C-alpha positions as CSV (number, residue, x, y, z in Angstrom):
1,M,-78.8,49.3,106.4
2,P,-75.9,51.4,104.8
3,V,-77.3,50.5,101.4
4,M,-80.8,51.9,102.3
5,Q,-79.3,55.0,103.9
6,L,-77.3,55.6,100.7
7,L,-80.5,55.1,98.6
8,R,-82.5,57.5,100.7
9,G,-79.8,60.1,100.4
10,A,-79.6,59.6,96.6
11,V,-83.4,59.9,96.3
12,K,-83.4,63.1,98.5
13,H,-80.9,64.8,96.2
14,A,-82.3,63.4,92.9
15,G,-84.6,66.4,92.5
16,S,-86.0,66.5,89.0
17,G,-83.2,64.6,87.3
18,P,-83.7,61.8,84.8
19,R,-86.4,59.4,85.7
20,C,-84.1,56.4,85.3
21,S,-81.6,57.5,88.0
22,V,-83.7,56.6,90.9
23,Q,-84.9,53.4,89.2
24,R,-81.3,52.4,88.7
25,L,-80.5,53.0,92.4
26,I,-83.5,51.0,93.5
27,S,-82.5,48.1,91.2
28,A,-78.9,48.3,92.5
29,A,-80.3,48.0,96.1
30,R,-82.1,44.8,95.0
31,G,-78.9,43.4,93.5
32,V,-80.2,43.9,89.9
33,S,-78.2,45.8,87.2
34,S,-80.5,48.0,85.2
35,S,-78.3,50.2,82.9
36,S,-75.6,49.6,80.4
37,R,-73.8,52.6,81.6
38,H,-72.9,50.7,84.8
39,F,-71.3,47.7,83.4
40,G,-68.3,46.9,81.3
41,R,-68.1,44.9,78.1
42,T,-71.1,42.6,77.8
43,H,-71.3,38.9,76.7
44,P,-74.1,37.1,75.0
45,P,-76.2,34.7,77.1
46,S,-74.8,31.2,77.4
47,C,-76.5,28.6,75.3
48,A,-75.6,25.5,73.3
49,D,-74.1,26.1,69.9
50,D,-77.0,24.4,68.1
51,D,-79.7,26.5,69.9
52,H,-81.7,28.9,67.7
53,P,-81.8,32.5,68.6
54,K,-84.9,34.0,70.1
55,V,-85.8,37.0,68.1
56,L,-87.9,40.1,68.9
57,I,-88.9,42.5,66.1
58,T,-90.1,45.9,67.1
59,G,-92.2,48.0,64.7
60,G,-93.3,44.6,63.3
61,L,-96.3,45.8,61.4
62,G,-94.4,48.1,59.1
63,Q,-93.3,47.4,55.6
64,L,-90.6,44.9,56.5
65,G,-91.4,43.3,59.9
66,V,-94.0,40.7,58.8
67,G,-91.8,39.6,55.9
68,L,-88.7,39.3,58.0
69,A,-90.7,37.3,60.7
70,K,-91.8,34.9,58.0
71,L,-88.3,34.4,56.8
72,L,-86.8,34.0,60.3
73,R,-89.6,31.6,61.4
74,R,-88.8,29.3,58.4
75,R,-85.2,29.4,59.6
76,F,-85.4,29.2,63.4
77,G,-88.9,28.0,64.1
78,K,-92.3,29.6,64.5
79,N,-92.2,30.2,68.2
80,N,-88.6,31.6,68.2
81,V,-89.6,34.9,66.4
82,I,-91.8,37.4,68.2
83,L,-93.4,40.3,66.3
84,S,-94.3,43.3,68.3
85,D,-96.0,46.7,67.7
86,I,-98.3,49.2,69.3
87,R,-101.1,48.4,66.9
88,K,-103.5,45.5,66.7
89,P,-102.3,43.1,63.9
90,P,-104.4,41.7,61.1
91,N,-105.8,38.2,61.8
92,H,-103.4,36.5,59.4
93,V,-100.4,38.0,61.2
94,Y,-101.8,37.2,64.7
95,H,-102.3,33.5,63.8
96,N,-99.0,33.0,62.0
97,G,-96.8,33.2,65.1
98,P,-96.2,35.0,68.4
99,F,-97.3,38.7,68.5
100,I,-97.2,41.0,71.5
101,F,-97.7,44.6,72.4
102,S,-94.4,46.5,72.7
103,D,-93.9,50.2,73.1
104,I,-90.2,51.1,72.6
105,L,-90.8,54.3,74.6
106,D,-91.8,52.2,77.6
107,Y,-88.4,51.1,79.0
108,K,-89.9,48.8,81.7
109,N,-92.3,47.1,79.2
110,L,-89.5,46.5,76.7
111,R,-87.2,45.2,79.4
112,E,-89.8,42.7,80.7
113,I,-90.4,41.4,77.2
114,V,-86.7,40.7,76.6
115,V,-86.3,39.0,80.0
116,N,-89.5,37.0,80.0
117,N,-89.0,35.7,76.5
118,N,-85.3,35.0,76.8
119,I,-84.6,37.2,73.7
120,S,-81.1,36.9,72.2
121,W,-81.6,38.9,68.9
122,L,-83.4,42.2,68.6
123,V,-84.4,43.7,65.2
124,H,-85.4,47.3,65.7
125,Y,-87.7,48.4,62.9
126,S,-89.7,51.0,64.9
127,A,-89.3,54.3,63.2
128,V,-91.0,57.4,61.8
129,L,-90.0,57.7,58.1
130,S,-88.8,60.7,56.1
131,A,-92.0,62.3,54.8
132,V,-94.0,61.7,58.0
133,G,-91.1,62.8,60.1
134,E,-90.9,66.2,58.4
135,N,-94.6,66.8,59.3
136,N,-94.2,65.7,62.9
137,V,-90.6,66.4,64.0
138,S,-91.4,66.0,67.8
139,L,-92.8,62.5,67.2
140,A,-89.8,61.5,65.0
141,K,-87.4,62.7,67.7
142,E,-89.2,60.7,70.4
143,V,-89.5,57.5,68.4
144,N,-86.3,57.5,66.4
145,I,-84.0,58.9,69.1
146,T,-85.5,58.3,72.6
147,G,-86.8,54.9,71.5
148,L,-83.3,54.0,70.2
149,H,-81.7,54.9,73.5
150,N,-84.0,52.5,75.3
151,I,-83.2,49.7,72.8
152,L,-79.4,50.3,73.0
153,D,-79.4,50.2,76.9
154,I,-81.6,47.0,77.0
155,A,-79.6,45.2,74.3
156,T,-76.3,46.0,76.1
157,E,-77.6,45.0,79.5
158,H,-78.8,41.6,78.2
159,G,-76.0,40.9,75.7
160,L,-78.3,40.9,72.7
161,R,-77.3,40.9,69.0
162,L,-79.0,44.2,67.9
163,F,-79.9,45.1,64.3
164,V,-80.9,48.7,63.5
165,P,-81.6,49.6,59.9
166,S,-80.2,52.8,58.5
167,T,-81.1,54.4,55.1
168,I,-80.1,56.3,52.1
169,G,-81.6,59.2,54.0
170,A,-78.5,59.2,56.3
171,F,-76.7,61.0,53.5
172,G,-77.2,64.6,52.6
173,P,-76.6,67.1,49.7
174,S,-72.9,67.4,50.5
175,S,-72.4,63.6,50.3
176,P,-71.0,62.0,47.1
177,R,-74.1,60.8,45.2
178,D,-73.1,58.4,42.5
179,P,-72.3,56.2,44.3
180,A,-72.3,57.2,48.0
181,P,-69.4,55.4,49.8
182,E,-69.7,54.0,53.2
183,L,-67.4,56.6,54.8
184,C,-68.0,60.1,53.7
185,V,-69.5,63.4,54.8
186,Q,-73.0,62.8,56.1
187,R,-75.1,66.0,56.6
188,P,-78.8,64.9,56.2
189,R,-81.4,67.6,56.2
190,T,-84.4,65.6,57.4
191,I,-85.1,64.6,61.0
192,Y,-85.3,61.0,59.8
193,G,-81.8,61.1,58.3
194,V,-80.4,62.9,61.3
195,S,-81.8,60.2,63.6
196,K,-80.3,57.5,61.5
197,V,-76.8,59.0,61.5
198,H,-77.3,59.2,65.3
199,A,-78.3,55.5,65.4
200,E,-75.2,54.5,63.4
201,L,-72.8,56.4,65.6
202,M,-74.5,55.5,68.9
203,G,-74.5,51.8,67.9
204,E,-70.9,51.8,66.9
205,Y,-70.0,53.7,70.2
206,Y,-71.8,51.0,72.2
207,H,-70.0,48.3,70.3
208,H,-66.6,49.8,71.0
209,R,-67.4,51.0,74.6
210,Y,-69.5,48.1,75.9
211,G,-69.0,45.3,73.4
212,L,-72.6,45.4,72.1
213,D,-73.0,43.2,69.0
214,F,-74.5,46.1,67.0
215,R,-75.2,45.6,63.2
216,C,-76.6,48.1,60.8
217,L,-77.4,48.1,57.1
218,R,-78.2,51.2,55.0
219,Y,-81.3,50.2,53.1
220,P,-82.2,51.7,49.7
221,G,-85.8,52.3,48.9
222,I,-87.7,49.0,49.4
223,I,-90.3,47.8,47.0
224,S,-92.9,45.1,48.0
225,A,-96.3,43.9,46.9
226,D,-97.6,42.6,50.2
227,S,-97.3,45.7,52.4
228,Q,-98.2,49.3,51.9
229,P,-95.4,52.0,52.1
230,G,-95.2,53.8,55.4
231,G,-94.6,57.5,54.5
232,G,-91.2,57.6,52.8
233,T,-89.9,59.6,49.9
234,T,-89.5,56.5,47.7
235,D,-93.1,55.4,48.2
236,Y,-94.0,56.2,44.6
237,A,-92.1,53.1,43.5
238,V,-94.6,50.9,45.4
239,Q,-97.7,53.0,44.8
240,I,-97.3,53.0,41.0
241,F,-97.7,49.3,40.8
242,H,-101.0,49.2,42.7
243,A,-102.3,52.2,40.7
244,A,-101.2,50.6,37.4
245,V,-103.1,47.4,38.1
246,K,-106.2,49.0,39.7
247,T,-106.8,52.2,37.6
248,G,-104.2,52.3,34.8
249,C,-103.3,55.9,35.9
250,F,-100.7,57.3,38.3
251,E,-99.6,60.7,39.5
252,C,-96.0,60.8,40.6
253,N,-94.8,63.3,43.2
254,L,-91.1,63.3,42.1
255,R,-89.5,64.5,38.8
256,S,-89.3,62.0,36.1
257,D,-85.5,62.1,36.2
258,T,-85.0,61.6,39.9
259,R,-82.6,58.6,40.2
260,L,-82.6,56.8,43.5
261,P,-81.3,53.3,44.7
262,M,-84.0,50.7,45.1
263,M,-84.3,47.1,46.2
264,Y,-86.9,44.4,46.0
265,I,-88.0,43.3,49.5
266,D,-86.8,39.7,49.1
267,D,-83.3,40.9,48.5
268,C,-83.6,43.2,51.5
269,L,-84.9,40.5,53.9
270,R,-82.3,38.0,52.7
271,A,-79.5,40.6,53.2
272,T,-80.7,41.2,56.7
273,L,-80.8,37.5,57.6
274,E,-77.3,36.9,56.1
275,F,-75.9,39.9,57.9
276,L,-77.4,38.8,61.2
277,E,-75.9,35.3,60.8
278,A,-72.5,36.5,59.7
279,P,-69.7,35.6,62.1
280,A,-68.7,38.7,64.1
281,E,-65.0,38.2,63.2
282,S,-65.9,38.6,59.5
283,L,-67.4,42.1,60.0
284,L,-64.8,44.8,59.5
285,S,-67.4,47.4,60.0
286,R,-70.7,47.7,61.9
287,T,-72.5,49.7,59.3
288,Y,-72.7,48.6,55.7
289,N,-74.2,50.0,52.5
290,I,-76.2,47.5,50.4
291,N,-77.2,48.2,46.8
292,A,-79.2,46.4,44.1
293,T,-80.5,48.7,41.3
294,S,-81.1,52.4,40.7
295,F,-83.7,53.9,38.5
296,T,-85.8,57.0,37.9
297,P,-89.6,57.2,37.7
298,Q,-89.3,57.4,34.0
299,D,-87.2,54.2,33.9
300,L,-89.9,52.4,36.0
301,V,-92.7,53.7,33.9
302,L,-91.1,52.5,30.7
303,E,-90.5,49.0,32.2
304,L,-94.1,48.8,33.4
305,Q,-95.5,49.9,30.1
306,R,-94.0,46.8,28.5
307,A,-96.6,44.8,30.5
308,L,-99.2,47.6,30.6
309,P,-98.9,49.7,27.5
310,D,-102.0,51.8,28.3
311,L,-100.5,53.0,31.7
312,K,-100.8,56.8,31.9
313,V,-98.4,58.6,34.2
314,S,-98.5,62.4,35.1
315,Y,-96.1,64.4,37.3
316,N,-97.2,66.7,40.1
317,V,-93.9,67.4,42.0
318,D,-94.1,67.8,45.7
319,P,-91.4,70.3,46.5
320,V,-90.7,68.9,50.0
321,L,-90.3,65.3,48.8
322,Q,-88.3,66.5,45.8
323,A,-85.9,68.4,48.0
324,I,-85.4,65.3,50.2
325,A,-84.8,63.1,47.1
326,D,-82.3,65.6,45.6
327,G,-80.2,65.3,48.7
328,W,-80.0,61.5,48.6
329,P,-77.6,59.2,46.7
330,M,-78.3,57.9,43.2
331,A,-76.6,54.7,44.2
332,L,-74.8,53.1,47.1
333,E,-71.3,51.7,46.9
334,D,-71.5,48.3,48.6
335,G,-68.2,46.5,47.9
336,A,-67.5,46.0,51.6
337,A,-70.7,44.0,52.2
338,R,-70.0,41.9,49.2
339,R,-66.4,41.3,50.4
340,D,-67.0,40.8,54.1
341,W,-70.1,38.7,54.3
342,G,-70.9,37.7,50.7
343,W,-73.8,40.1,49.9
344,K,-75.2,39.7,46.4
345,H,-78.5,41.0,45.1
346,K,-80.8,39.0,42.8
347,Y,-83.3,41.5,41.4
348,D,-82.5,44.1,38.8
349,L,-85.2,46.5,37.5
350,S,-86.7,44.1,34.9
351,E,-86.8,41.2,37.3
352,L,-88.3,43.4,40.1
353,V,-91.1,44.6,37.8
354,R,-91.9,41.1,36.6
355,T,-92.1,39.8,40.1
356,M,-94.2,42.6,41.4
357,M,-96.6,42.3,38.5
358,T,-96.9,38.5,39.1
359,H,-97.7,39.0,42.8
360,L,-100.3,41.8,42.1
361,A,-102.0,39.9,39.3
362,A,-102.3,36.8,41.6
363,G,-103.7,39.0,44.3
364,N,-106.3,40.5,42.0
365,Q,-107.4,37.1,40.8
366,L,-107.9,36.0,44.4
367,T,-109.9,39.1,45.2
368,Q,-112.1,38.5,42.1
369,A,-112.7,34.9,43.1
370,Y,-114.3,36.0,46.3
């Protein structure tokens, strides 16, 4: 009875406060903890050393989720990796392994997924990217910041290993650019970049305050043949390949001399897996830069023209995208990742172009065959 009296009093005085306050009190009355803010340092769920992790990937239908799921399923087993998103997946994704609906803004839905599926690793790919975010700041704040807060609380409550990617967009015009070190001034001028700095700092705070196993990599621009870009400033470096093969013409929305760090998707996904598997005691930081190659649109065009000499490229600079790119690093200094957990890239510009062209040529041949 005293518990229920306390609960009624708390509800009476809750007024229009945060929605979660009453939920937490109700959960407490039932003997269930529901917020990381109410417990001390967390510990991962007990399991045998040889057990595989059970992985949930949010935002799984973006550029990286499907590829990472494929890699993790080869490593840990098909049914141990669950893709999730708020969109209906293509048939091949749906049939290649577990897929569920998951809305990171729905705290209860996300919490139920983690509990019901015994999740131990959470890869948080849900995000509104740089170019899209500047056109819809309110959506970017909701997804990139409010959604992150839900992820952090749930991961802490259930002792998960949490991976949240960051980006070259976490740096700004006042940051050192060639290369950008891991620790320096960060004053991004996009909502995407601001939200990623927020994610880095919040994750590190939760690690030090609650013991959350938070891990973060600052990704360069990612180039892949199998998935379309999702509204980022470096999208030209993917779009040009498709245009080169299909039409032989491409209009670039950045200046020809805009140098940015880039990475082939296989390097990115392998880095993510290696980082997730790295022993916690080897990590001297919780946020690392990773780097592979840096190039300009002109560099990429010249490399492509070795294979497609008739490729025609024009430039129609988008001032918004150019301003974003001008505030980003030309390269990332990644010595700490190479030292602490053995990161090493495999694809330079020439190998990246050769691999992309091979994939796209094979895809075109398959399309023509049907």
